[in-house]
C-alpha positions in Angstrom: 10.6 4.7 22.4 7.2 5.4 24.0 8.5 4.4 27.5 11.6 6.5 27.0 9.6 9.6 26.1 7.2 9.0 29.0 10.1 8.7 31.5 11.6 11.9 30.2 8.3 13.7 30.3 7.8 12.7 34.0 11.1 14.3 34.9 9.7 17.7 33.8 7.7 20.1 35.9 3.9 20.2 35.4 4.3 23.5 33.4 6.9 22.0 31.1 4.8 18.8 30.7 1.8 21.0 29.6 4.1 22.8 27.2 5.3 19.5 25.7 1.7 18.3 25.4 0.6 21.5 23.8 3.5 21.3 21.3 2.6 17.7 20.4 -1.1 18.8 19.9 0.2 21.6 17.6 2.3 19.1 15.6 -0.7 16.7 15.2 -3.0 19.5 14.1 -0.4 20.7 11.6 -0.1 17.2 10.2 -3.8 16.8 10.0 -4.0 20.1 8.0 -1.3 18.9 5.6 -3.2 15.7 5.0 -6.3 17.6 4.3 -4.5 19.9 1.8 -3.1 16.9 0.0 -6.6 15.4 -0.2 -7.9 18.7 -1.5 -5.2 18.9 -4.1 -5.9 15.3 -5.2 -9.6 16.1 -5.6 -8.8 19.1 -7.7 -6.4 17.1 -9.9 -8.8 14.2 -10.4 -11.6 16.5 -11.5 -9.3 17.8 -14.3 -9.0 14.3 -15.8 -10.6 14.3 -19.3 -13.7 12.3 -20.0 -14.2 10.5 -23.2 -17.6 9.9 -24.8 -18.5 6.6 -26.5 -18.1 8.3 -29.9 -14.5 9.3 -28.9 -13.7 5.7 -28.2 -15.3 4.4 -31.4 -12.2 5.2 -33.6 -10.0 3.0 -31.4 -12.4 0.1 -31.9 -12.4 0.6 -35.6 -8.6 0.8 -35.7 -8.4 -2.4 -33.6 -10.6 -4.2 -36.2 -8.4 -3.0 -39.0 -5.2 -4.0 -37.2 -6.6 -7.5 -36.6 -7.2 -7.9 -40.3 -3.5 -7.7 -41.1 -2.1 -11.2 -41.8 1.0 -12.1 -39.7 4.2 -12.3 -41.8 5.3 -15.8 -42.8 9.0 -16.7 -42.4 
């Protein structure tokens, strides 16, 4: 694909080649901006994740202990 595009580009005039190069630069810049926006959105979302304190998790530990006290049913 690369050789095909290079061959086509060489058939163009110098002005047209510069235009193609400028357009490719524009597309690359646009893609870089989109990636930056996605990273920025991710950072915002990850900062919204709730944080639990040790006291918040204590109830789960207590429930686990109570659950483990149940005897398994005998068949």
